[in-house]
N, C-alpha and C positions, 0 to 999 in steps of 0.2 A: 789376594788369595787366589784369584782365578789364574794368575801367572804361575803360582806355586803348584796348583793342581795340574795345570797343563804340563809343567816340567816333570812332575812325578810320572806322568804317562810316558815320557820319552827316556826315562832312565833305563839303562841296560839291566838285564837279569843279574842277580847276585847282589843287588843293592837294596834289598827289601828293608833293611833297618833304616837306611838313609831315607828311603821313600816314606816309611812310616813316620819317622821323626819330623820330616818336613810337613807332611799332611797334618799331623797332630798340632804342631806349633802354629802353622799358618791358619788352620781352621779355628783355633782357639782365640785368635785376636779379635774378630768382630763381635762375637757374643760377650767376651769379657769387657770390651769397651762399653757395650750396651749395659752390661751389669753395673759397671762403675758409674756410668752416667745416671743410672736409676737409683743410686744410693742417695739418701736424703741428707746425711751428715758428712762433714769433712773427714773424720777419721776413717770411716768405711771407704770413702773414695780414695783417700791417700794410701790405703792398703791395697786397693785393687789395681790402680794404674801402674805401679812398679812391676807387678806380676805380668801385666799385658806387655809392658815395655820389654821385659825379659823374653817373652815369647817372640816378639818382633825381632829382637837381637839374635835369638836362636835361629829364627828363619833366615836372617841375613847371613849368619855364619854357615848355615847349611848350603846356601846358594854359593858361598865362596868355595866350600869343599867340592860341590858339584862342578864348578868351573875349573878346578884343579885336576879333576879325574882325567886319566888318559883316554877314557871312553866318554868324555863329556858330551852332552847333547849338542848338536850343531847350532841351533839358534841361540848364539851367545847374546843376541839382542834381547831375548827373553830374560836371561840372567841379569843383564845390565838394567833392564827396565824394572825387574823385580827388586833389585838392590836399590835403585833410585827411589822407588815407592816406599820401601822399608825404611830407608834413611829418613824420609819425610815423616813417616809414622812415628819413628823413634824420637825425632825432634819434637813433634807435637805432644807425645806422651811425656817426654822429659819436662816440658813446660807444665803439663797437667799435674805432674808429681810434686811440683813446688808449692 
């Protein structure tokens, strides 16, 4: 999440919608994981984790879009690190969804 919020600050003007979508998607992941782990029964958990997985995948897709922008932020290492972490989160959440 910290990487996403750092990248948001480097986006050029005119990309407010992209900035907003990344902020909302990335900041929803940790509290929703916490909510899912706090559920006592399986059906509630199995409804929560796919939603969180979707937010993680949305965040990764937004990072892809940012990387394709002609005015993309310089630190592509932040994009790469963010994608690497999100791939790992999606892998874990996929297992939790089963």
